[in-house]
C-alpha positions in Angstrom: 2.9 -19.5 -6.2 3.5 -17.0 -3.7 3.0 -13.4 -4.1 3.1 -10.4 -2.4 0.3 -7.3 -2.5 0.3 -4.2 -0.4 -3.2 -2.7 -0.5 -4.0 0.5 -0.3 -6.8 2.9 0.6 -9.0 4.4 -1.9 -6.2 7.7 -1.3 -3.0 5.5 -2.6 -2.4 3.7 -5.1 -2.0 -0.1 -5.7 1.5 -1.2 -6.3 3.0 -4.9 -6.3 6.4 -4.8 -4.7 8.3 -7.6 -2.9 8.2 -9.5 -0.1 11.3 -7.6 1.5 10.2 -3.9 0.9 7.3 -4.9 1.9 5.6 -2.9 5.3 4.8 -3.9 8.1 0.8 -3.2 9.5 -1.7 -4.7 12.3 -4.2 -5.4 9.4 -1.3 -7.2 6.7 -3.1 -11.1 6.2 -1.9 -13.8 3.6 -4.9 -14.8 1.6 -5.1 -18.8 0.4 -7.6 -20.1 -2.8 -9.2 -23.1 -1.3 -12.4 -23.2 -3.0 -11.3 -25.0 -5.7 -11.9 -22.5 -8.6 -9.6 -19.5 -9.5 -10.5 -16.2 -8.2 -9.7 -13.5 -10.2 -10.3 -10.6 -8.1 -9.8 -9.4 -4.7 -11.4 -6.5 -2.8 -10.6 -4.9 1.3 -12.3 -1.9 2.0 -12.9 0.0 5.7 -16.1 -2.1 6.7 -17.8 1.8 7.6 -17.0 2.7 3.9 -19.8 1.7 0.9 -17.0 1.9 -2.1 -15.0 -1.1 -2.7 -12.1 0.8 -4.8 -10.0 -1.4 -6.7 -8.9 -4.6 -6.8 -5.9 -6.0 -5.5 -5.0 -8.3 -7.4 -4.6 -5.8 -10.3 -4.3 -8.1 -13.3 -2.8 -11.2 -11.5 -6.0 -14.1 -10.3 -5.1 -16.5 -7.5 -5.2 -20.2 -8.7 -7.0 -22.7 -6.6 -4.8 -23.5 -4.0 -3.0 -20.5 -4.2 -1.8 -18.3 -1.5 -1.0 -14.5 -1.8 -0.1 -11.8 0.4 -2.5 -8.7 1.3 -0.7 -6.5 2.6 -0.9 -2.8 3.8 1.0 0.4 3.9 2.4 1.4 7.3 0.0 4.0 9.5 -3.3 2.5 7.7 -5.8 2.5 11.2 -8.9 0.5 11.5 -9.1 -3.1 12.5 -12.8 -4.2 10.9 -12.4 -4.5 7.3 -14.8 -6.0 4.5 -13.9 -8.3 1.8 -14.9 -9.1 -1.7 -13.4 -11.5 -4.0 -14.6 -12.5 -7.7 -14.6 -15.8 -9.1 -13.8 -16.3 -12.5 -17.2 -16.7 -13.6 -18.1 -13.8 -12.2 -19.9 -15.0 -8.9 -18.7 -12.9 -5.6 -18.2 -14.3 -2.7 -19.0 -11.4 0.6 -17.7 -10.8 4.2 -18.1 -7.5 6.4 -16.9 -6.6 9.4 -13.2 -8.8 9.4 -10.7 -7.5 12.2 -7.3 -7.6 10.3 -5.6 -6.7 13.3 -7.1 -9.7 15.2 -5.8 -12.9 11.8 -3.1 -13.2 9.9 -4.4 -15.8 7.6 -8.2 -16.0 5.5 -8.1 -19.4 4.5 -11.4 -19.3 1.7 -13.4 -22.9 0.9 -16.1 -23.7 -1.4 -18.9 -25.8 0.1 -20.0 -27.5 -3.3 -23.3 -28.9 -1.5 -24.4 -26.0 -0.2 -22.7 -23.8 -2.9 -21.3 -20.9 -0.6 -18.2 -20.2 0.3 -16.1 -20.3 3.8 -13.3 -18.3 4.6 -11.7 -19.6 7.8 -9.6 -17.8 10.3 -6.1 -17.2 11.4 
């Protein structure tokens, strides 16, 4: 299943909209869940902020094998963002200073032996 989401900064509301109405922004990316687990929450925040803001998934979840388009409003500034995911068991994984202007896809994978989630960017 593929979904489109509008990522908004703290001052803007978060909403869901169709791909046709999608704003093209340098920070837009596709998030791919290849962890083997359901992701219940996704947060994306400017690296310069100490707050996560709202869950960009809203009421939706990201099942294993699914993708979601995370999009930003036109005119969003800054390339370095932090990413946090929360699994259905409330475990979390975070990444700091992800340059969203230089990537278009983030694939999350979980290593059961190491107990860590990695983010592979393209």
